[in-house]
C-alpha positions in Angstrom: 0.3 -31.6 20.3 -2.4 -31.7 17.4 -6.1 -32.4 18.1 -6.5 -35.5 16.1 -3.3 -37.6 16.0 0.3 -36.7 15.1 1.3 -33.7 12.9 2.4 -34.4 9.5 5.5 -33.0 8.2 5.6 -31.1 5.0 7.6 -34.0 3.2 4.8 -36.4 4.3 2.2 -34.2 3.1 3.9 -33.8 -0.3 4.4 -37.5 -0.6 0.9 -38.4 0.3 -0.8 -36.0 -2.5 1.8 -37.1 -4.9 1.0 -40.8 -4.2 -2.7 -40.2 -4.1 -2.5 -38.4 -7.9 -0.2 -40.9 -9.1 -2.4 -44.0 -8.3 -3.2 -45.8 -11.6 -6.8 -46.4 -10.8 -7.6 -42.7 -9.8 -10.9 -41.7 -11.5 -12.3 -38.3 -12.3 -14.2 -37.8 -9.0 -11.2 -38.7 -6.8 -8.8 -36.4 -9.2 -11.3 -33.5 -8.6 -11.8 -34.2 -5.1 -8.1 -34.1 -4.6 -7.7 -30.8 -6.4 -10.7 -29.2 -4.7 -9.0 -30.0 -1.4 -5.6 -28.7 -2.1 -7.3 -25.6 -3.4 -9.0 -25.2 -0.1 -5.9 -25.4 1.8 -3.7 -22.3 2.8 -0.6 -23.1 0.6 0.7 -23.4 -3.0 1.2 -27.1 -3.9 4.8 -28.1 -4.5 5.6 -28.6 -8.3 5.9 -32.6 -7.6 2.4 -32.7 -6.5 1.3 -30.6 -9.5 3.1 -32.8 -11.9 1.5 -36.1 -10.5 -1.8 -34.3 -10.9 -1.1 -33.1 -14.5 -0.3 -36.6 -15.4 -3.5 -37.9 -13.8 -5.6 -35.5 -15.8 -3.9 -36.5 -18.9 -4.5 -40.3 -18.1 -8.0 -39.4 -17.7 -8.0 -37.4 -20.9 -8.8 -34.2 -19.0 -7.2 -31.6 -20.5 -9.5 -28.6 -19.5 -8.8 -29.8 -15.9 -5.0 -29.3 -16.5 -5.8 -25.8 -17.7 -8.3 -25.2 -14.8 -5.7 -26.4 -12.1 -3.0 -24.1 -13.6 -5.3 -21.2 -13.4 -6.2 -22.1 -9.8 -2.3 -22.0 -8.9 -1.9 -18.7 -10.5 -4.8 -17.5 -8.3 -3.3 -18.8 -5.3 0.1 -17.2 -6.4 -1.5 -13.7 -6.7 0.3 -12.1 -4.0 3.8 -13.6 -4.9 4.0 -13.6 -8.8 7.4 -15.1 -8.5 6.2 -18.2 -6.9 4.1 -18.7 -10.1 6.8 -18.3 -12.4 8.9 -20.8 -10.3 6.2 -23.3 -10.5 5.7 -23.0 -14.2 9.5 -23.3 -14.6 9.4 -26.5 -12.8 6.5 -27.7 -14.5 7.5 -26.8 -18.0 9.2 -30.4 -19.1 6.1 -31.9 -17.9 3.9 -29.7 -19.5 5.7 -30.1 -22.9 5.7 -33.9 -22.5 2.0 -33.9 -22.0 1.5 -31.2 -24.5 -0.4 -29.0 -22.0 -0.4 -25.2 -22.7 -0.5 -22.7 -19.5 -3.5 -20.4 -19.4 -1.2 -17.5 -20.6 -0.4 -19.4 -23.7 -3.9 -19.9 -24.3 -4.8 -16.2 -23.6 -7.1 -17.2 -20.6 -5.1 -14.5 -18.7 -6.9 -11.6 -20.2 -10.7 -11.2 -20.4 -12.0 -12.2 -23.7 -14.2 -9.1 -24.3 -12.3 -6.3 -22.2 -12.7 -3.0 -23.6 -11.2 0.4 -22.5 -13.7 2.3 -20.4 -14.2 5.5 -22.4 -15.0 7.3 -19.3 -11.6 6.5 -17.6 -9.2 9.6 -17.8 -5.6 8.9 -17.7 
């Protein structure tokens, strides 16, 4: 038995966050709060949650937050790159609809000023 009430199922959790981000009156602070909360959890959000968050970002005209959110998801998927590929595949229609590029498409997956270390011997 959980300490603070009944335990929430995965479906209820997903539905709660999807509803939260789908609210037409969500403001920038609430959007960032929700994304920060998700990032702090030991989970990779389901694509339906991310789709609702992407649409909220675009409603608030915050393109940068769309990209930052995708970067955070990629970071969470570092131990399982196939999960990130799956998520991008599921998000692709929404990304195209909203005109959002992935961090990889923007070149943000590589350091901007990276140079080869001349002391590395290969």
